[in-house]
C-alpha positions as CSV (number, residue, x, y, z in Angstrom):
1,M,-270.5,-47.0,13.8
2,S,-270.7,-46.9,17.3
3,A,-270.7,-44.6,20.8
4,G,-269.4,-44.5,24.2
5,K,-269.6,-42.8,27.1
6,F,-266.8,-42.9,29.7
7,D,-265.7,-40.8,32.9
8,M,-263.5,-37.7,31.9
9,A,-261.7,-37.7,34.8
10,A,-259.9,-41.0,33.7
11,P,-260.8,-42.2,30.3
12,P,-260.0,-45.7,30.1
13,V,-257.4,-47.7,28.8
14,D,-258.9,-50.7,28.3
15,M,-262.1,-50.1,26.0
16,P,-262.4,-52.3,23.5
17,A,-261.1,-52.0,20.1
18,Q,-263.3,-50.2,17.6
19,D,-263.8,-51.6,14.0
20,A,-262.4,-48.3,12.7
21,P,-260.9,-45.2,14.0
22,Y,-262.8,-42.7,16.2
23,T,-264.2,-39.3,13.9
24,H,-265.6,-37.4,16.1
25,L,-265.6,-36.4,20.1
26,Y,-268.4,-34.3,21.5
27,Y,-266.9,-32.8,25.0
28,F,-270.6,-32.5,27.2
29,A,-268.6,-33.4,30.4
30,T,-269.9,-30.7,33.5
31,P,-269.8,-30.5,36.9
32,H,-272.9,-28.9,38.8
33,I,-272.8,-24.9,38.1
34,P,-272.9,-23.5,41.4
35,R,-274.4,-19.7,41.5
36,G,-271.2,-17.2,42.4
37,R,-271.3,-14.6,45.0
38,P,-270.6,-10.9,42.7
39,G,-267.6,-9.8,43.3
40,Q,-266.4,-12.9,45.2
41,F,-264.2,-15.2,43.3
42,Q,-264.2,-18.6,44.7
43,P,-261.2,-20.3,43.9
44,A,-262.4,-24.0,44.8
45,V,-265.1,-23.4,42.7
46,F,-262.9,-22.4,39.9
47,T,-260.3,-25.3,40.0
48,A,-263.3,-27.9,40.2
49,L,-264.9,-26.6,37.0
50,L,-261.5,-25.6,35.2
51,D,-260.7,-29.9,35.7
52,A,-263.8,-30.1,34.0
53,Y,-263.3,-27.7,31.4
54,V,-259.6,-27.6,30.6
55,G,-257.7,-30.7,32.5
56,G,-261.0,-33.3,31.3
57,L,-260.6,-32.2,27.7
58,A,-256.9,-32.3,27.5
59,R,-257.5,-36.0,28.8
60,C,-260.0,-36.8,26.5
61,A,-258.0,-35.4,23.4
62,A,-254.9,-37.3,24.6
63,W,-256.6,-40.1,24.9
64,L,-258.3,-39.8,21.4
65,V,-255.7,-38.9,19.4
66,P,-254.1,-42.6,19.2
67,R,-257.6,-44.1,18.6
68,A,-258.8,-41.6,15.5
69,R,-258.3,-41.0,12.5
70,P,-256.1,-37.5,12.1
71,D,-258.8,-35.7,10.7
72,A,-260.9,-36.3,13.8
73,L,-263.1,-33.6,15.3
74,I,-263.4,-32.6,18.6
75,W,-266.5,-30.6,19.6
76,Y,-266.4,-28.3,22.7
77,P,-269.7,-26.6,23.5
78,S,-269.0,-22.8,25.2
79,T,-271.1,-20.4,26.6
80,I,-272.2,-17.1,25.5
81,F,-271.2,-15.6,29.2
82,L,-268.3,-14.8,27.5
83,E,-269.7,-12.3,25.3
84,H,-272.5,-11.3,27.9
85,P,-270.9,-11.9,31.2
86,D,-273.4,-12.8,34.8
87,E,-271.5,-11.6,37.4
88,N,-273.1,-14.4,39.4
89,F,-271.2,-17.3,37.5
90,S,-267.2,-15.4,37.2
91,E,-266.0,-18.9,37.9
92,Y,-267.7,-20.6,35.2
93,V,-267.1,-18.3,32.6
94,T,-263.5,-18.2,33.2
95,A,-263.4,-22.1,33.1
96,K,-264.8,-21.7,29.6
97,A,-262.5,-18.9,28.6
98,C,-259.6,-21.4,29.3
99,G,-261.3,-24.5,27.9
100,E,-261.7,-22.4,24.3
101,A,-257.9,-21.1,24.6
102,L,-257.0,-24.8,25.2
103,C,-259.1,-25.7,22.2
104,G,-257.3,-23.4,20.1
105,Q,-253.8,-24.7,21.5
106,L,-255.1,-28.0,20.7
107,A,-256.0,-27.2,17.3
108,V,-252.5,-26.0,16.5
109,H,-250.5,-28.9,18.2
110,L,-252.7,-31.5,17.3
111,A,-253.6,-31.0,13.4
112,P,-254.7,-32.2,11.4
113,L,-257.4,-33.0,14.3
114,R,-259.8,-30.9,14.0
115,L,-261.7,-28.6,16.8
116,I,-264.8,-26.8,17.0
117,T,-266.3,-24.5,20.4
118,E,-269.3,-23.1,19.6
119,R,-270.4,-20.5,22.5
120,L,-274.0,-21.6,23.3
121,P,-277.1,-19.5,24.9
122,R,-278.6,-20.2,28.1
123,L,-280.2,-23.7,27.6
124,A,-282.9,-25.5,29.3
125,T,-281.1,-28.3,31.3
126,D,-281.3,-30.6,34.3
127,Q,-279.3,-27.7,35.7
128,T,-280.9,-24.5,34.9
129,G,-284.4,-25.9,35.2
130,S,-286.4,-23.1,37.3
131,L,-290.5,-22.0,37.6
132,T,-288.3,-18.4,37.6
133,G,-285.9,-16.6,35.7
134,P,-284.7,-15.8,32.6
135,A,-286.5,-17.5,29.3
136,L,-284.2,-20.4,28.3
137,Q,-283.6,-22.0,24.7
138,D,-284.5,-25.4,24.0
139,G,-281.4,-27.9,25.0
140,A,-282.0,-30.3,22.4
141,G,-283.0,-28.6,19.4
142,T,-280.0,-25.9,19.9
143,L,-277.6,-28.8,20.4
144,R,-279.1,-30.5,17.2
145,D,-278.8,-27.4,15.3
146,A,-275.6,-27.0,16.6
147,L,-273.9,-30.6,15.9
148,M,-275.3,-29.6,12.4
149,R,-273.1,-26.6,12.0
150,A,-270.5,-29.0,13.5
151,A,-270.9,-32.0,11.0
152,D,-271.3,-29.1,7.6
153,R,-267.6,-27.8,8.8
154,G,-266.3,-31.0,9.4
């Protein structure tokens, strides 16, 4: 078993061959998520987030398919903001919704490859750390639990 990291903007064409095909891809790519301005959708911010959450996912899936077992799993974390919008993160929520839509399309077109998306709560991360603001879920514990659920389904 091995794991690796690579730039989702340019998946490596010369990554060393594996002893066995890949079985999982956990898609954690994210740029800085800027706080938006209520009522002022910012196309440039949306474009950057869209590239990370949709374009990057598409590039990684295309890279994975010829190197993976046919029933490999791609796990895509999404956000609870799709169910509970925050007016300060319209660009982020819209890009994540597009990522979920892409997961649905890839699940159909790349079957039997499996895609699982899960909407996670606000997590304590390097981006969300603050002395004030809402209470945040433990990032490591929440991700561990989500990945265990994904493993049970996969």
